[in-house]
N, C-alpha and C positions, 0 to 999 in steps of 0.2 A: 524448597530444598534449603538445607542449613549450609552455613559457611563451611563446615567440616566436610559434609558430603560433596559440595561443589569442588573443594580443593582436593579431596581423596580422588574424584573422577578425573579432574584436570592432571594431577600428578602421576596417576596410574599407580599410586601406593608407593612412590619412591621420593627421595629428598630431590627437590627441583634444583639444587646446586651441584651436589655430588653423585646423585643417582643411587645411593644406597637405600635398601628398604628396611632398615631397622631404626627403632626408637624415634619416630617422626613426631614432629610438633608443629603447630601453626605459628609462624613468625609474622607479626604485623609490621609491614614496611611503611605505612602511613606515618606521618610525623604528629598528626593530631589525635591519634588513638581511635579513630572511627574505623575499626576493623571490619573488612568485608573481604569477600572472595577475591576481588580484583585489586586489592591492596595488600594482600597477604601472600606468603609463599609457604610451601611445605618444606621443612628442614630436618635433618636428622640431628641427634643429640650433639654429635662432634661439631657440626657446622654451627648449631645455635650457641654452644659455649665459646667457640672462637669468635663469632660475631660480637657477642657481648662482652668479652674479655680480650682485648688485644694482646695482653701478655701471654695468652695460651695459644696464640697462632702457630700452627704448624704450616710454614709457607708451602711446603710440597704438596699438602692436602689440596690446597687452592688451585692446583694446575687443573682440577676438573672445570674450572670456570672457562676453559678454552672450548668446551662443548656447551655448557649451559648459558654462556653469554649470547648465543644465538637463539635462544628461546624467543617465541612470539609473544610470550606473556610480559607485559610491561613490568609488573613487580618483580619478576626473575631478572630482567635486564637491569633493573635498578640495583638489586642486591649484588649482581655480578659486577656492575660498575663500581659500587661502593667498595667491594672487597678488593677489587683490582686497583682502586685509587689508594686504598689502604696499604697495599703491597707494592705501590709503584716504584719503590726503591730497588726491588728486583727486576732485573732486565727483562725476563720473560713477562712478568706482570705489566710492565709499562709497554711492551710490544703489543700485548693482548689489548690494553687500554686504548692505545693508538688505532687498533683495527676496529674496535667497537664503535658502531654508529647508533646513536639514539636520537629520535626526533627531539625537536626543541622542548616540548612539553616533558617528555620523559627524563631528558637530561636535567632539566630544572628540578624535577622531582628528586633525581638521584643526588644532585648537589645540595639539596635542601638539608641533608643530614649533617652538613657541616655547620657549625655555628659561625658567627661573624668573624671570630679570631682563627678559624680554620680547624678548630678542635673537634673531635669526635664527640657527639653529644652522650650524656648520661641516659641509658635506657633501662626500663624495668623489665621484668621477666617476660612480658608480652611485647617487648619492643617499642613501648611507648616512651617518648622523650619526657625526662624529668627536669624540673626547674627548681631553683633555690625557693624555699617556701612551701613547696608542695606538701601533700600528705599522702603517705603510702600505708600499705598494711603488710605484714610479714606473711609469706606463704608457707614458711616452715618453721619449726622450733629451732632457735639458734643458741648455742652455748656461747656466752659472752666471755672472751679471755679476760683474765685479771679479775674476774668477779666470781661470786658464788651463785648467780642467778642465770636462768635460761629465759630468753626472750621468746615467748610463746606464739605460735601461729595464730594469726588474726589480730595480733596486737597492732594498733594504729600508731604511726610515728608521724607527728605534725611538725611543720616548719623545718623540713630537711634542708641541710646544706650540702653543696656539691663539692667533692675533693677535685680541686682544679686539674691536678696533673695525672689523675686516674679515672676514667670514665666507668670503671667498674665498681667505685666505691662511692658511698654517700654517708653523711653523718646526721645523727638524730638522737633524741633523748627517748630512752626507755627506761622505765623505773627511776626517773629522776637523774639517770646517768648518761652522759654524752658518750655514744658509741659509733664505731664505723661499721657500716652494713654493706655487704656485697649487693649490688643492684639486681643480680639474678635471684635474689630471694625476697624481693619486694614486688607489689603491684600497686600502681598509682591509683588513688582514691578519687572519685569523681569524675 
């Protein structure tokens, strides 16, 4: 069976975080990019965009974690912990985080998303962590603001740099020009 069919069976055709059944995608929870059914979750478009871009978070949407955090699937538990940790400034989220029990291995996996300085890592469109100097490819045509060109889908961007205060942005050279690129529109090469 393929990863997609395994996840479709496991999720019952619903987002494993908020239980909606529209616009689903596979989100890789592993940090090393080794996507497999046991290290991935099925998420809807709304959950995926908010996971990737902390500026888009609708705090009330994530109240759904009060149900999904009790999943028996470690990858779902990890995502619930990570989102509750991100929202821990909200009283209800901190209460849920305090209630959530993860075994030592799963908790270490959940905490691995944080970098040494406690910041959220930059993730590509598949949820794979990006590092400075990595090579990525664009997954859609992008109109580059302030220029007269469009960065074409499939363009390789090598030697990227990370925008330290925004995990949704990276920088790289396209057509000889340094531009800011949203991480949701790139896929890590290699």
